[in-house]
N, C-alpha and C positions, 0 to 999 in steps of 0.2 A: 385643109384650111378651114373647113367648116367646124372641125372639132376645136380648133384654137379659138375661132370666133365664138363658139358656144361657151367655152370656158371663160373667156373675157366678159361676155354678156352676163353669165351667171355671177361672176365676181362683182361686176359693177351694179347690177340690178338687184341682187338678193343679199349677198354677203356683206358688202360694204354699207348697205342701207339698214342692216339689223344692228341691234345694240352690241352684239358680240363682235361684229365686224368693225365697228367704230372703236371699241375697246382694244382690239387687236392692232389697229392702225396707230392709236395713241401709244401703246406699249412699244411698237416698233420705233416710233419717232423718239420717245424718251430714251430707249436703250441706245439708239443711234447718236443722240446728243451726248450721253454720258460716255460712250466709247470714244467719240471724237475728242471730247475734253481730256480724257486720259491719255490719248495718243499725243495731243498737243502739249500737255503738261510734262510729259516725260516721267522717268522713274523717280521715285521719292522714298524717303524713309517713312514707313507706315506708322511709326511711333510719334511722328510730328503731329499729324492731324491738324485740328483747328485750335488745339490748346495753346494757351500762352502762359503755362505754368513756369515758375522759376526753376533753374537747374539746381539750386540749393535752398535749404529752409530759410524762411523769413524769420528773423529774430526781432522781437519787440523790446527785449530787456537785455541789458548788458550782461553777457554770460559770466563776467568776472565779478558781478555785483553781489553774489552770494545768494542764499535762499530767500526767495520772495513768496514762499508758500504761506498758507493760512496758519499752519502750525509753526510758529517761530521757534528757532532753535536757541536763540539768545534771550536772556532775561530782559524784560522791558526796562528802558532807561528810567532812572530815578528823576523826578522833577527837580529842577534847579532853583533853589531859593537862596537869596542872599541873607547873610546874618542880620537879624533885626526885622526882616520882612515877614508878612504873613505866609504860612504854608497854604497849599491849595485846600487842605481840609479846613483850616481856619477861615479862609475866604468863603468857602462854600457854606459853612455854618453861619456865618455873619450874613451872607447874602440871603440864606433861607429864612433867617429870623426877620430880615427886612422885608422879604418877599411876602411872607405870611402876614406881616403887619399887626395891627391891633384894632380893636373895635373903635369906630368913630374917627379913624385916621382919614385925612383928606388926601386926594390924589397928589397934591404938591408935596406933602410930608412924606408920603410913600415913595415917590420918585426921588426925593432928596436923600432918603435913606439908601436907595439902590444906586444912586449915581456914583459914589466913590468906589463901589465894588464891581462896576460894570464897564464894558468897553463903550466907546462913543457910539458904535453901531447898535448895540443893544439898548443903550439909553434912548436912542432915536426911535427904535422899534417900540419901546415901552411908553413913549409919549402919548398922552391921551388915554392910557389904560386906567380903568376904574379898579382900585384895589379891592372893592367889594366882590369882584369877579374871581378872586383867588379861590380855587376849589378845595383848599385844605385849611386846617386851623393849627395843627401842631406836628412836630417831628415825631416819628414813631420808632426810630432806631438810629444806629450809628451810620455815617456815610461809608459808601464803598467807593474807593478811588482806583481808577484804572489809568495809569500813565501811558499815553500813546507815544510821546516823544519827551524830551527834556523840557519843552516849553508848551506842551499841550496835554491836558489832563481831562478825563471824563469822570464826573462824580455822580453817583446814584444815591439819593436820599429817600428812604422810606417815610412816607407821611401818613396821617390817619386815614386818608381817603385814596391814596394812590402812591405814585413814585415820581419824584422830581429828578430830572436828568439835567445836569449842568455841564457845559463845556468851558473850561477855563484856559486862558492863555497867559503866558508870562509876558508882562509888559515892563517898561522902564520903572514904573512905580508899584511893582509887585504883581501878584496874581489877580486877574480880572475875569469876571464871567462874561462870556461872549455869546452863549446860546443857552436858552431856557426851554426845556420841553417837559410836558406833563403827561403822565400815563395814569389814567383812572383805573382802579381795581374793580 
């Protein structure tokens, strides 16, 4: 009996009071809780885990819609212009001439020249703009037209100090400039 008593006394006074003993007790408790949880939960499929992944791929595009890649396989659509209306190139040329303005032009005259060639949204954005702040004076080359859809065209015009990018949309009264962007060289 004294051997048993000594073993218990050694266990409680020395081993369990040391760091190693405390770590051993914590490990036994953790493994005991995990073992009990596995027994209570029963057998399961190890592939299930905590994942909530779908059982089939998630599609964000209609698979029958065709190629949606960057490199289009079809030719871009031609812009639609009614007979007698201005083409996108003509609208871009006229808008550029009006946008460049002329020396001594007032803001009202400048905006009056842009208004028939602009959408209402662009006219509103250009309200209060000083034509003296236009960063170029003359066109330096022919326009480059990129048709995005039948009713949306992007035109790039080289100017003496940079490049003018216009986005045109087809409206009831012909092609109108909707966006003006300037890139300095």
